[in-house]
GUKOL-431243 format. One line per field, with one value per residue: residue in three letters; x, z negated, y of N, C-alpha, C in turn. Coordinates in steps of 0.001 Angstrom, whole numbers, plus 500000, padded with zeros to 6 digits. Layout:
BEGIN
res <- c(ALA / ...);
n.c1 <- c(X / ...);
n.c3 <- c(Z / ...);
n.c2 <- c(Y / ...);
ca.c1 <- c(X / ...);
ca.c3 <- c(Z / ...);
ca.c2 <- c(Y / ...);
c.c1 <- c(X / ...);
c.c3 <- c(Z / ...);
c.c2 <- c(Y / ...);
% end
This chain:
BEGIN
res <- c(MET / VAL / THR / ALA / ALA / GLU / LEU / LEU / SER / VAL / ALA / ALA / PHE / LEU / GLU / GLY / LYS / TYR / ALA / GLN / ALA / PHE / PRO / SER / PHE / GLY / SER / GLU / ARG / MET / GLY / ALA / PRO / VAL / ILE / SER / PHE / CYS / ARG / LEU / ASP / ASP / LYS / GLU / ILE / ARG / LEU / ARG / GLU / PRO / ILE / SER / GLN / PRO / ASP / ALA / ILE / ILE / ILE / GLN / ASP / THR / THR / LEU / LEU / HIS / SER / GLU / ASP / VAL / PHE / GLN / GLY / LEU / LYS / PRO / ASP / GLY / PHE / ILE / LEU / ILE / ASN / SER / ARG / GLN / SER / PHE / GLU / ALA / LEU / GLY / ILE / ALA / GLU / PHE / VAL / ALA / LYS / PHE / PRO / ALA / HIS / HIS / VAL / CYS / ASP / VAL / GLY / ALA / THR / GLU / LEU / ALA / MET / LYS / HIS / VAL / LYS / ARG / PRO / VAL / PRO / ASN / ALA / ALA / LEU / LEU / GLY / GLY / PHE / ALA / ALA / ILE / SER / GLN / GLN / LEU / HIS / MET / ASP / SER / VAL / THR / LYS / ALA / ILE / MET / GLU / LYS / PHE / PRO / GLY / ALA / MET / GLY / GLU / ALA / ASN / VAL / ALA / ALA / ALA / GLN / GLU / ALA / PHE / ASP / THR / VAL / LYS / ALA / ALA);
n.c1 <- c(173951 / 174505 / 177427 / 179392 / 181094 / 179740 / 177425 / 178704 / 179736 / 177371 / 176304 / 178309 / 178081 / 175554 / 176218 / 177373 / 179868 / 182395 / 182431 / 183536 / 183107 / 184183 / 184597 / 187181 / 188238 / 190181 / 190960 / 189468 / 187412 / 184650 / 183760 / 186123 / 188070 / 186793 / 187642 / 186678 / 186753 / 186665 / 186585 / 186646 / 186145 / 186493 / 186700 / 186502 / 187019 / 189475 / 191068 / 191316 / 192311 / 193052 / 193211 / 196172 / 197273 / 195405 / 193194 / 191554 / 190399 / 187999 / 187157 / 185367 / 185289 / 186815 / 188276 / 190045 / 192155 / 194624 / 195245 / 195372 / 196980 / 195545 / 195957 / 197721 / 199550 / 198115 / 197723 / 199713 / 198105 / 195692 / 192332 / 190836 / 188337 / 186767 / 184754 / 183807 / 183479 / 185415 / 188405 / 191289 / 193574 / 192705 / 192145 / 194645 / 195980 / 196742 / 199276 / 199875 / 197708 / 198159 / 199946 / 198565 / 196615 / 194642 / 191929 / 191371 / 190956 / 188754 / 186388 / 183357 / 180445 / 179136 / 177844 / 176334 / 174661 / 173289 / 171939 / 170288 / 168670 / 168054 / 167699 / 169284 / 172584 / 173997 / 176225 / 176815 / 175440 / 175549 / 178316 / 178832 / 177588 / 179238 / 181674 / 181118 / 181000 / 183604 / 185382 / 184397 / 183820 / 181439 / 178001 / 175502 / 172878 / 173164 / 174057 / 171781 / 169970 / 171237 / 171062 / 168265 / 167677 / 168758 / 167527 / 164428 / 161557 / 160576 / 162885 / 164925 / 164550 / 165185 / 167893 / 168846 / 168425 / 170319 / 172659 / 172554 / 172759 / 175315 / 176785 / 176300 / 177462 / 180179 / 180803 / 180534 / 182666);
n.c3 <- c(227192 / 227995 / 228943 / 227999 / 230076 / 232299 / 232307 / 232693 / 235284 / 236785 / 236325 / 237558 / 240203 / 240781 / 241076 / 243493 / 243629 / 244006 / 242239 / 239884 / 237647 / 235160 / 232899 / 230666 / 229231 / 226637 / 224818 / 224828 / 222881 / 220599 / 219358 / 219972 / 220920 / 223497 / 226491 / 228560 / 231823 / 233934 / 237035 / 238730 / 241620 / 244419 / 246815 / 248589 / 246538 / 246428 / 244865 / 242553 / 240188 / 236592 / 234791 / 234265 / 233585 / 232172 / 232568 / 230614 / 227396 / 225621 / 222457 / 220894 / 218581 / 215665 / 214113 / 215707 / 216111 / 214801 / 215263 / 217875 / 220839 / 221699 / 222974 / 224988 / 227827 / 228342 / 230035 / 229732 / 229742 / 229147 / 228064 / 224888 / 223200 / 220271 / 218464 / 215687 / 212500 / 210823 / 209869 / 211970 / 210519 / 208395 / 209882 / 210560 / 212856 / 213453 / 214011 / 216466 / 218210 / 218217 / 220190 / 222479 / 224515 / 222485 / 223143 / 224517 / 222882 / 220734 / 218160 / 217603 / 215953 / 217159 / 216631 / 214387 / 215530 / 217327 / 215531 / 214348 / 216502 / 218212 / 216485 / 216185 / 216041 / 218552 / 220300 / 222964 / 224860 / 223503 / 223386 / 226100 / 226572 / 224929 / 226273 / 228736 / 227904 / 226806 / 228902 / 231142 / 233531 / 234405 / 234838 / 232449 / 233260 / 235083 / 233413 / 231841 / 233822 / 234532 / 232152 / 231845 / 234085 / 233454 / 231025 / 230887 / 229773 / 226296 / 224985 / 226659 / 226455 / 223753 / 223780 / 225502 / 223904 / 221889 / 223431 / 224338 / 221919 / 221141 / 223279 / 222844 / 220295 / 220780 / 222660 / 221025 / 219324);
n.c2 <- c(817046 / 820402 / 821958 / 824866 / 825509 / 824481 / 826105 / 828543 / 828179 / 828050 / 830626 / 832170 / 831253 / 832258 / 834882 / 834932 / 833823 / 831277 / 828249 / 825805 / 823233 / 820973 / 818212 / 816942 / 814052 / 813228 / 810975 / 807772 / 807445 / 807643 / 810825 / 812072 / 814941 / 817049 / 818548 / 821140 / 822403 / 825281 / 826738 / 829803 / 831744 / 834001 / 832869 / 829694 / 826824 / 824461 / 822911 / 820165 / 819305 / 819288 / 822408 / 824032 / 826467 / 828489 / 831333 / 832101 / 831051 / 829322 / 828562 / 826252 / 824747 / 825285 / 823538 / 822284 / 823964 / 823568 / 820973 / 820328 / 821572 / 824075 / 826468 / 826082 / 826947 / 829276 / 832288 / 835317 / 837621 / 836601 / 835647 / 835113 / 833521 / 832761 / 830554 / 831547 / 833195 / 833771 / 835508 / 836049 / 835714 / 834080 / 831831 / 831102 / 831930 / 834486 / 835627 / 834459 / 835287 / 837979 / 838466 / 838911 / 841214 / 843316 / 843730 / 841458 / 839367 / 837770 / 836994 / 835242 / 834427 / 832002 / 829551 / 830196 / 832119 / 830511 / 828830 / 830728 / 831627 / 829394 / 827370 / 825165 / 823749 / 824598 / 826085 / 826866 / 828635 / 831085 / 831397 / 831737 / 834191 / 835781 / 835414 / 836632 / 839276 / 839794 / 839209 / 840474 / 839267 / 838332 / 839283 / 840100 / 839597 / 837510 / 835509 / 835179 / 834259 / 831843 / 830383 / 830218 / 828720 / 826227 / 825683 / 825918 / 827875 / 828190 / 827207 / 828089 / 830868 / 831251 / 830507 / 832487 / 834731 / 834212 / 834301 / 836951 / 838382 / 837580 / 838658 / 841424 / 841689 / 841072 / 843052 / 845304 / 844911);
ca.c1 <- c(174224 / 175088 / 178597 / 179582 / 181731 / 178687 / 176629 / 179567 / 179811 / 176071 / 176220 / 179221 / 177461 / 174453 / 176819 / 177980 / 181228 / 182575 / 182664 / 183747 / 183183 / 184359 / 185175 / 188319 / 188159 / 191521 / 190921 / 188191 / 186707 / 183599 / 184206 / 187388 / 187885 / 186513 / 188063 / 185958 / 187414 / 185823 / 187300 / 185822 / 186920 / 185712 / 186844 / 186271 / 187971 / 189811 / 191770 / 190476 / 193016 / 192865 / 193822 / 197338 / 197532 / 194095 / 193043 / 190740 / 190139 / 186884 / 187326 / 184073 / 185466 / 188066 / 189070 / 191049 / 193220 / 195908 / 195467 / 195571 / 197584 / 194450 / 196391 / 198767 / 199531 / 197313 / 198479 / 199976 / 196995 / 194501 / 191262 / 190590 / 187079 / 186707 / 183487 / 184079 / 183346 / 186588 / 189458 / 192375 / 194487 / 192134 / 192252 / 196066 / 196440 / 196907 / 200559 / 199792 / 196795 / 198707 / 200735 / 197655 / 195942 / 193613 / 190594 / 191251 / 190835 / 187579 / 185652 / 181919 / 179806 / 178189 / 177020 / 175364 / 173671 / 172458 / 171041 / 169318 / 167739 / 167680 / 167421 / 170161 / 173980 / 174441 / 176752 / 177246 / 174863 / 176114 / 179707 / 178802 / 177322 / 180465 / 182678 / 180742 / 181352 / 185040 / 186125 / 183741 / 183833 / 180050 / 176986 / 174602 / 171680 / 173510 / 174088 / 170372 / 169390 / 171839 / 170479 / 166854 / 167643 / 169057 / 166622 / 163227 / 160596 / 160947 / 164274 / 165749 / 164423 / 165943 / 169308 / 169134 / 168522 / 171624 / 173684 / 172491 / 173303 / 176770 / 177273 / 176268 / 178437 / 181529 / 180947 / 180716 / 183978);
ca.c3 <- c(226711 / 228986 / 228370 / 228318 / 231396 / 233299 / 232350 / 233284 / 236733 / 237352 / 236305 / 238593 / 241482 / 240973 / 241468 / 244804 / 243515 / 244048 / 240879 / 239696 / 236221 / 234930 / 231587 / 230596 / 227994 / 226291 / 224318 / 225172 / 221675 / 220158 / 218480 / 220437 / 221511 / 224925 / 227093 / 229794 / 232661 / 234897 / 237966 / 239421 / 242652 / 245485 / 248001 / 248327 / 245635 / 246941 / 243816 / 241787 / 238992 / 235406 / 234815 / 233373 / 233166 / 232181 / 232388 / 229411 / 226573 / 224685 / 221446 / 220277 / 217296 / 215074 / 213491 / 216685 / 216216 / 214285 / 215584 / 219325 / 221359 / 222479 / 223709 / 225922 / 229183 / 228493 / 230638 / 228767 / 229712 / 229067 / 227116 / 223866 / 222487 / 219264 / 217773 / 214256 / 211870 / 209965 / 210440 / 212602 / 209430 / 207713 / 210799 / 210712 / 214226 / 213633 / 214643 / 217861 / 219002 / 218282 / 221427 / 223580 / 224375 / 221437 / 223734 / 225166 / 221833 / 219925 / 217535 / 217541 / 215242 / 218123 / 216000 / 213541 / 216418 / 217833 / 214446 / 214170 / 217633 / 218795 / 215340 / 216311 / 216158 / 219940 / 220556 / 224344 / 225475 / 222810 / 223839 / 227449 / 226415 / 224415 / 227334 / 229708 / 227330 / 226614 / 230161 / 232162 / 234770 / 234744 / 234336 / 231507 / 233936 / 235662 / 232274 / 231520 / 234872 / 234433 / 230984 / 232116 / 235088 / 232781 / 229888 / 231103 / 228686 / 224992 / 224686 / 227427 / 225861 / 222499 / 224147 / 226044 / 222749 / 221261 / 224351 / 224343 / 220655 / 221214 / 224220 / 222157 / 219195 / 221349 / 223243 / 219924 / 218721);
ca.c2 <- c(818379 / 821289 / 822625 / 826283 / 825560 / 824282 / 827332 / 829567 / 827957 / 828413 / 832091 / 832676 / 830927 / 833210 / 836160 / 834785 / 833302 / 829836 / 827780 / 824374 / 822900 / 819537 / 817883 / 816029 / 813292 / 812766 / 809603 / 807142 / 807026 / 808560 / 811890 / 812650 / 816269 / 817142 / 819808 / 821425 / 823384 / 825979 / 827613 / 830794 / 832430 / 834623 / 832016 / 828279 / 826176 / 823131 / 822170 / 819245 / 818845 / 820133 / 823741 / 824033 / 827845 / 829145 / 832778 / 832283 / 829874 / 829436 / 827515 / 826009 / 824082 / 825780 / 822467 / 821859 / 824966 / 823102 / 819565 / 820289 / 822803 / 824630 / 827655 / 825675 / 827475 / 830491 / 833388 / 836406 / 838573 / 835775 / 835941 / 834101 / 833674 / 831708 / 830386 / 831652 / 834513 / 833931 / 836347 / 835295 / 835367 / 832916 / 830693 / 830783 / 832191 / 835932 / 835904 / 834040 / 836112 / 839335 / 838554 / 839201 / 842508 / 843236 / 843650 / 840155 / 838358 / 838074 / 835905 / 835439 / 833311 / 831442 / 828520 / 830902 / 832729 / 829412 / 828429 / 831812 / 831745 / 828102 / 826484 / 823995 / 824195 / 824448 / 827430 / 827079 / 829831 / 832248 / 831545 / 832285 / 835626 / 836394 / 835411 / 837666 / 840575 / 839984 / 839106 / 841289 / 838489 / 838036 / 840206 / 839436 / 839101 / 836202 / 834587 / 834937 / 833405 / 830508 / 829713 / 829917 / 827654 / 824958 / 825496 / 826744 / 828014 / 828728 / 826853 / 829020 / 832200 / 831246 / 830517 / 833816 / 835639 / 833952 / 834813 / 838419 / 838877 / 837372 / 839661 / 842723 / 841636 / 841130 / 844392 / 846257 / 844679);
c.c1 <- c(174910 / 176250 / 178613 / 180194 / 180692 / 177826 / 177416 / 179608 / 178493 / 175934 / 177108 / 178640 / 176331 / 174957 / 177537 / 179413 / 181224 / 182921 / 182778 / 183890 / 183303 / 184981 / 186412 / 188261 / 189534 / 191533 / 189542 / 187457 / 185656 / 184192 / 185520 / 187107 / 187656 / 186947 / 187264 / 186685 / 186390 / 186721 / 186281 / 186703 / 185965 / 185798 / 186674 / 187389 / 188220 / 190549 / 190806 / 191142 / 192727 / 193639 / 194959 / 197693 / 196223 / 194193 / 192288 / 190563 / 188982 / 187001 / 186020 / 184214 / 186822 / 188878 / 190153 / 192252 / 194584 / 196159 / 195715 / 196259 / 196569 / 194859 / 197424 / 198537 / 198749 / 198185 / 198620 / 198871 / 195648 / 193520 / 191101 / 189284 / 186940 / 185352 / 183756 / 183769 / 184501 / 187601 / 190522 / 193420 / 193996 / 192223 / 193706 / 196623 / 196716 / 198194 / 200523 / 198920 / 197272 / 199547 / 199881 / 197053 / 194762 / 192209 / 190385 / 191033 / 189649 / 187032 / 184172 / 181329 / 178721 / 177293 / 175953 / 174270 / 172745 / 171472 / 169939 / 168250 / 167198 / 167276 / 168196 / 171594 / 174570 / 174933 / 177053 / 176723 / 175427 / 177562 / 179768 / 178513 / 178541 / 181550 / 182378 / 181156 / 182859 / 185791 / 185631 / 183792 / 182422 / 179144 / 176024 / 173335 / 171943 / 173560 / 172651 / 169742 / 169934 / 171230 / 169033 / 166707 / 167858 / 168076 / 165371 / 162361 / 161181 / 162395 / 165228 / 165727 / 165211 / 167445 / 169725 / 169283 / 169858 / 172750 / 173717 / 173065 / 174822 / 177402 / 177362 / 177315 / 179857 / 181776 / 181223 / 182091 / 185033);
c.c3 <- c(227804 / 228331 / 228746 / 229708 / 232503 / 233436 / 233008 / 234803 / 237411 / 237408 / 237386 / 239983 / 241802 / 241369 / 242809 / 244785 / 243735 / 242631 / 240851 / 238193 / 236070 / 233564 / 231735 / 229231 / 227693 / 225920 / 224631 / 223929 / 221306 / 219216 / 218893 / 221032 / 223019 / 225393 / 228369 / 230524 / 233572 / 235740 / 238609 / 240453 / 243655 / 246782 / 247588 / 247475 / 246132 / 245901 / 243050 / 240498 / 237799 / 235526 / 233804 / 232880 / 233207 / 232011 / 231104 / 228702 / 225638 / 223727 / 220676 / 218868 / 216702 / 214380 / 214442 / 216752 / 215782 / 214555 / 217077 / 219735 / 222287 / 223329 / 224790 / 227316 / 229385 / 229006 / 229645 / 228681 / 229626 / 227996 / 226153 / 223166 / 221559 / 218569 / 216266 / 213779 / 210901 / 210661 / 211080 / 211564 / 208717 / 208574 / 211029 / 212100 / 214500 / 214376 / 216131 / 218677 / 219112 / 219542 / 222632 / 223414 / 223413 / 222018 / 224522 / 224158 / 220941 / 219287 / 217567 / 216860 / 216098 / 217509 / 215120 / 214391 / 217001 / 216755 / 214249 / 215266 / 218132 / 217718 / 215410 / 216489 / 217556 / 220448 / 222014 / 224971 / 224827 / 223238 / 225247 / 227414 / 225909 / 225465 / 228378 / 229197 / 227270 / 227946 / 231236 / 233538 / 235283 / 234203 / 233437 / 232196 / 234612 / 234574 / 231913 / 232536 / 234794 / 233277 / 231274 / 233172 / 234441 / 231661 / 230084 / 229839 / 227405 / 224624 / 225424 / 226827 / 224556 / 222784 / 224733 / 224905 / 222042 / 222134 / 224346 / 223052 / 220617 / 222136 / 223526 / 221041 / 219719 / 221968 / 222154 / 219269 / 219623);
c.c2 <- c(819175 / 822029 / 824096 / 826427 / 825384 / 825531 / 828464 / 829416 / 828334 / 829934 / 832698 / 832434 / 831911 / 834598 / 836076 / 834291 / 831794 / 829399 / 826270 / 824127 / 821395 / 819313 / 817000 / 815361 / 812726 / 811297 / 809035 / 806642 / 808070 / 809600 / 812528 / 814022 / 816188 / 818520 / 819966 / 822535 / 824044 / 826870 / 828537 / 831476 / 833055 / 833825 / 830554 / 827675 / 824757 / 822283 / 821279 / 818773 / 819763 / 821442 / 823760 / 825432 / 828629 / 830664 / 833079 / 830954 / 830202 / 828263 / 827383 / 825464 / 824470 / 824699 / 821966 / 822803 / 824451 / 821618 / 819361 / 821592 / 823461 / 825828 / 827339 / 826262 / 828749 / 831635 / 834535 / 837453 / 837859 / 836225 / 834777 / 834456 / 832486 / 831715 / 830361 / 833060 / 834729 / 834834 / 835460 / 834895 / 834107 / 831657 / 830272 / 831033 / 833667 / 836275 / 835555 / 834991 / 837556 / 839540 / 838958 / 840596 / 842379 / 843083 / 842352 / 839029 / 838729 / 836806 / 836263 / 834211 / 832684 / 830366 / 829161 / 831547 / 831657 / 828953 / 829474 / 831788 / 830407 / 827096 / 825175 / 824497 / 823933 / 825815 / 827770 / 828368 / 831094 / 832476 / 832117 / 833786 / 836363 / 836469 / 836480 / 839042 / 840789 / 840033 / 840066 / 840615 / 838208 / 839128 / 839432 / 838929 / 837748 / 835132 / 834196 / 833996 / 831983 / 829718 / 829306 / 828822 / 826288 / 824638 / 826358 / 826833 / 828576 / 828410 / 827781 / 830408 / 832299 / 831274 / 831861 / 834816 / 835465 / 834513 / 836333 / 838994 / 838695 / 838410 / 841025 / 842790 / 841784 / 842497 / 845427 / 846116 / 845281);
% end
C-alpha cells in the first residue's frame, strides 16, 4: 500500500523540492498504529530521524484521536487535516484545534471520497488532495502526476478524482 507520505514526497519531488518519506512502527504487532513522516525542503535533506515538531499532521484514522497523542509537537501555526466528516466537537477536539489558525484546520471525508471514486476505503490520495489545498505547499497538477505515476490507468484516474474532489472541498471550506 502506498502511504499519503509517499505520495506527498513524490508530488514534492515533481515540483523540484527535496523530499523524504518513511514510516515508523510503534509496536511490532499486527494492527498497531503506523506513523508516516514526510520532510519537504528546497535544499538537500540530511536528517534521518523521526519528526518531533511537525508543520502538519494528517490524521487518517480518528479512532486514534483519544488513544494516541497525535498532535504531539505540532507547531503553533501547523496544519491539521482529519479524515472525517464529523464536527470537531463530535470528535472531542474542538477546544484543541481552536488554538490553531482556522484556515489551518480542516476535515475532509477522504474515506467516503475513496469509496465514491475508487470503490475501496483507501483515503491516501484524497488526503493528499486535501493537504495540497489546506497547506498550499503543492500544486494539484503535481498531486495528479504523483498519483498517476504510482497508479497508472483507471485506478490512477479514480484516485485523481478523489484527490481533486478533496482539494475542491477543502478549498471551499
